N, C-alpha and C positions, 0 to 999 in steps of 0.2 A: 710749400710756403716755408718751413723750418729750417729744411735743408739750404733753401737758398739762404737764410739769414745767418748761419754757419759759415756758409761760404761766403757772405760779407764780411764777415767777422774775420774769417781767417785771411781774404783779401785784403783788408783793414791794415790787419798786421804785417802780412806779406809785403805790404807797400810801406811800411817803414812808421806806420801810423798806430799809436797805442802801445808802442814798446817801453813806455813808462806806465801803461793806467793799470789801475788796481781792479780788482773785481766790481767796486764801486763805482769805479770810472764807465767799466762796461755797462752795468746796470743802466747808467745813466744814459750813456749813448745810445744804447740799443733798446731800451724799455722793455727791459726783461729783467725779473728777479738775478741775483747774482748766483742763487744756489741753484736756479733752474739754468741759466748759462754754460754753469760749470758741470753739472751733471748731462746735460744734453750734448756739449761739446764734445764732453768724454766719450760719450755713446758713440757720436759720429766719426771722430779722428782718432780715439784709441788714446789721448793725452789730456790731462785737464786743458784749460783755458791758460791757465797759468802758467804751466809747462809750457806750451806750445811759443806762448809769449816769451818766456825766458831763452828758449830753443832759439828762437830768429832774432831775438837781443844779443845773442851771442854770435849770430852769424853777420849779424851788422856790426859788431864789435870788431871781428876779424877782419872783416872788409874795410872799416873806419882806419884801422890798426896801419894798414898798407900807406897812407897819406898822410895819417894824424897821431902825434905824442899820443902816449897813453892819458894823460892829464886831460889833452882835449878832447879824446873819446868818452871819458869820465863825466865830463861836462856836457857832451852831445846827448848820452843814453842816461843823465841823469841821475848817476850812481852817489852814494851818500859820502863816499870817498874813496881813493886811490886803492886802501887795502879790501874795501869792499870788490871793489869790480877786478883787483887781482886774484881774490879768492875764487870768485865764481867764474873767472876765466878760466882760471888754471885746473877747477872742479870738472869746467865742462870740457876744455880742451886736453887737459893733460898738460899742459907747458903755458909757465907764465906769459903775461901779455908782452913784457919786455924780450923775452927770447923769441916769441912767435913773431914779433915786428923785426929782430934781428935776421929771423932764417926768411922771413919775405924778402928783406932788404938786400940781403945775399943772394936769394934765387935773382931778383932784378939784377943784381951786379952781375952774377954770372952769365944771365942771357945776355946783357949788353955785350959782354966781351965775346961771346960766341958769334953774336950778328954780325 
C-alpha cells in the first residue's frame, strides 16, 4: 500500500502536477504527515520528495523553454522572480535559461537546414 502511494506521488509530479507544491501541500493532498512523506519518499526513491519535485520542475522548465520565453516559464512554474528561476536553472543545468533557449533554437534551426 505504501509503495503504491509513493508511486502515485511520483506519477503526480511526473505528470506536471505538484511542481509548485510544498511539503504542506503534499501533506494535504495525500493525507500523510509531511515528515513521514519526506522520510519515506527518500527511502523509496533515494532523494527527498522536494528534491524529486525540483528535478522534475527543471525538466519541465527545459521543455517549456523550447517554445516559451523565460518570462513565460517563470510564470508557468510560479517562480518568485526571473532571477530566482535563472539561478535555479543554471545551478541545475550549468547554463543560463537564455543560453539554453538560444542553443535549442540553434539546434532546431540547424535541423531545418539539414532536412
